[in-house]
Backbone bond lengths (Angstrom), bond angles and torsions (degrees), N, CA, C in turn:
res aa  C-N    CA-C-N  psi(-1)  N-CA   C-N-CA  omega(-1)  CA-C   N-CA-C  phi
1 M - - - 1.422 - - 1.501 107.18 -
2 A 1.347 120.23 127.49 1.364 124.58 -177.60 1.593 108.97 -83.91
3 T 1.290 115.32 140.05 1.456 120.44 178.20 1.511 114.69 -79.86
4 G 1.334 118.25 -25.78 1.469 121.22 178.64 1.522 112.17 88.56
5 C 1.291 120.46 -0.05 1.408 123.66 -179.09 1.528 114.49 -67.46
6 S 1.302 114.42 -25.50 1.426 120.14 -174.88 1.541 113.05 -101.82
7 S 1.331 115.95 3.97 1.405 119.48 -178.39 1.569 111.93 -72.01
8 P 1.268 118.19 145.43 1.465 120.34 -178.75 1.535 114.35 -60.06
9 S 1.279 119.95 -35.79 1.407 120.31 176.59 1.553 113.36 -66.59
10 Y 1.303 116.91 -34.74 1.436 123.27 179.22 1.603 108.87 -68.76
11 Q 1.285 111.86 -42.55 1.428 119.22 -179.08 1.538 111.08 -63.03
12 R 1.345 115.53 -41.98 1.454 120.16 178.88 1.472 114.01 -68.10
13 R 1.392 115.92 -36.43 1.472 121.73 177.62 1.570 111.10 -65.28
14 I 1.301 114.79 -45.45 1.501 120.33 175.36 1.471 112.57 -61.61
15 A 1.318 120.06 -44.76 1.428 126.48 -178.41 1.564 109.86 -64.72
16 R 1.288 115.58 -38.39 1.543 120.43 179.48 1.546 107.55 -65.98
17 A 1.340 115.34 -44.81 1.485 119.18 -176.19 1.528 108.83 -64.43
18 F 1.389 115.37 -41.16 1.495 116.31 -177.61 1.602 109.74 -74.09
19 N 1.301 119.17 -34.81 1.509 118.86 -178.70 1.470 111.34 -73.05
20 K 1.285 121.16 -15.03 1.477 120.01 175.34 1.448 114.52 -65.48
21 K 1.337 115.68 -30.79 1.444 117.39 -176.84 1.486 115.31 -98.77
22 V 1.309 117.06 2.90 1.503 122.45 -179.85 1.553 108.69 -85.91
23 K 1.328 111.77 126.95 1.486 117.24 -178.77 1.514 107.78 -103.50
24 S 1.279 113.92 131.61 1.493 115.16 177.72 1.538 112.30 -82.60
25 R 1.329 112.82 148.27 1.428 118.27 -179.13 1.643 106.09 -112.42
26 N 1.267 113.28 133.80 1.395 115.79 175.65 1.593 107.05 -129.03
27 P 1.263 117.34 81.54 1.459 119.59 -177.77 1.517 110.18 -71.83
28 K 1.350 110.20 147.98 1.510 118.70 -179.07 1.545 108.87 -124.53
29 E 1.285 116.37 158.88 1.476 117.47 177.64 1.569 107.91 -62.79
30 G 1.325 112.04 139.57 1.499 119.53 -177.67 1.448 113.15 93.35
31 D 1.372 122.52 -5.63 1.417 122.97 178.11 1.498 109.53 -76.39
32 L 1.380 117.81 146.44 1.436 122.46 174.21 1.516 110.96 -87.26
33 V 1.245 118.95 135.06 1.537 124.27 -176.85 1.553 108.56 -139.83
34 L 1.318 114.33 158.83 1.420 122.70 168.02 1.455 110.48 -94.71
35 K 1.276 118.10 149.55 1.471 124.66 178.47 1.524 107.65 -103.60
36 D 1.392 115.35 134.44 1.395 120.16 178.28 1.522 111.64 -67.80
37 N 1.231 120.59 130.62 1.514 127.09 -178.06 1.507 108.54 -84.59
38 R 1.301 114.18 100.38 1.476 120.34 179.97 1.590 108.46 -97.96
39 A 1.306 110.73 69.97 1.542 118.58 -177.43 1.570 107.60 -70.18
40 P 1.336 116.29 163.17 1.515 117.89 172.17 1.488 112.76 -57.94
41 I 1.290 116.95 156.17 1.451 124.37 -176.19 1.530 108.90 -61.97
42 H 1.369 114.99 -40.72 1.480 120.65 -174.69 1.602 108.63 -98.59
43 D 1.297 114.40 57.20 1.488 120.66 179.73 1.522 107.83 -74.89
44 P 1.288 121.94 130.58 1.435 124.70 -177.58 1.548 114.19 -61.98
45 K 1.431 114.32 -27.23 1.451 118.58 179.35 1.525 109.32 -77.65
46 G 1.286 118.26 -14.50 1.516 120.30 174.85 1.595 108.91 65.56
47 K 1.338 113.46 -135.63 1.400 116.98 -175.82 1.524 113.87 -75.84
48 F 1.308 118.92 -7.77 1.438 124.37 175.39 1.445 119.38 -84.26
49 R 1.382 114.24 0.14 1.525 119.16 176.89 1.546 109.19 -68.87
50 P 1.320 117.00 153.57 1.522 119.97 177.71 1.493 110.09 -67.07
51 N 1.305 118.21 143.54 1.429 122.45 176.72 1.517 115.97 -83.84
52 W 1.380 114.36 -17.96 1.421 122.34 -172.54 1.562 106.91 -133.14
53 T 1.291 114.54 151.80 1.448 119.82 174.54 1.499 108.97 -120.30
54 G 1.287 118.25 148.13 1.471 131.29 -175.88 1.528 120.86 -2.66
55 L 1.277 116.29 177.37 1.471 120.15 175.11 1.525 109.95 -85.00
56 Y 1.327 111.12 142.50 1.487 116.07 179.65 1.554 105.97 -135.25
57 I 1.323 113.93 156.84 1.468 120.45 179.02 1.549 104.93 -108.31
58 I 1.293 114.96 138.90 1.424 123.47 172.90 1.543 111.86 -72.31
59 K 1.269 118.61 108.83 1.469 120.33 -175.71 1.535 109.07 -89.56
60 A 1.339 120.87 -39.13 1.466 122.79 177.96 1.527 109.56 -155.18
61 I 1.332 114.48 149.06 1.472 119.52 175.14 1.481 107.06 -114.91
62 W 1.282 116.61 128.07 1.466 123.66 179.45 1.444 112.41 -96.67
63 S 1.279 117.18 164.43 1.491 119.83 179.01 1.536 110.31 -67.25
64 G 1.302 119.80 141.73 1.411 121.58 -179.82 1.505 108.67 96.05
65 G 1.344 121.16 -5.74 1.487 118.20 172.84 1.505 111.46 103.90
66 A 1.291 119.96 -6.76 1.488 119.55 178.90 1.572 113.62 -71.79
67 V 1.305 119.58 142.17 1.416 119.33 -176.42 1.545 107.22 -123.38
68 V 1.282 117.13 151.53 1.474 123.20 169.92 1.535 108.54 -102.19
69 L 1.358 118.76 118.33 1.393 120.77 -176.34 1.564 109.01 -102.48
70 M 1.268 116.83 145.70 1.474 126.19 178.67 1.494 110.97 -126.70
71 D 1.316 118.47 131.33 1.464 116.56 179.78 1.514 110.53 -76.19
72 L 1.398 117.35 165.89 1.349 122.42 -172.69 1.575 118.63 -56.94
73 D 1.375 111.09 -24.09 1.472 119.65 -179.80 1.547 112.07 -83.45
74 N 1.307 117.68 -3.84 1.494 125.14 -177.29 1.493 109.16 61.32
75 L 1.310 120.82 33.08 1.426 122.93 179.99 1.531 113.17 -98.91
76 D 1.331 117.38 -54.46 1.526 121.34 -171.65 1.568 105.51 -111.33
77 C 1.320 109.63 147.30 1.471 119.86 174.70 1.569 108.27 -122.96
78 Y 1.257 113.95 139.87 1.435 126.31 -179.64 1.551 112.73 -126.15
79 T 1.247 118.10 135.92 1.546 117.71 170.97 1.439 109.38 -104.11
80 Q 1.335 110.24 129.95 1.493 117.82 -179.83 1.486 109.75 -117.05
81 W 1.283 117.79 135.80 1.509 125.61 177.81 1.498 107.73 -134.33
82 P 1.296 120.29 136.84 1.511 127.08 -26.52 1.512 107.45 -81.44
83 F 1.361 113.69 165.32 1.468 117.58 -178.85 1.469 107.58 -77.30
């Protein structure tokens, strides 16, 4: 007996329900963003380390979705892929 979970109509219905709640992001140059903290796997703080690092300004948006981030002091630039 088939469960119906792999049928195309079921997949479409589930995808439609999921996509209703997805909000699109359209970042622009000059927007303030948080940068994902990609700390080493064996961080001594473990699960208590911060998930995000400081505020950054989007300096440029490249094709393909990569962005150039600049800190608030306009000193350092970082490239992050994907946004």
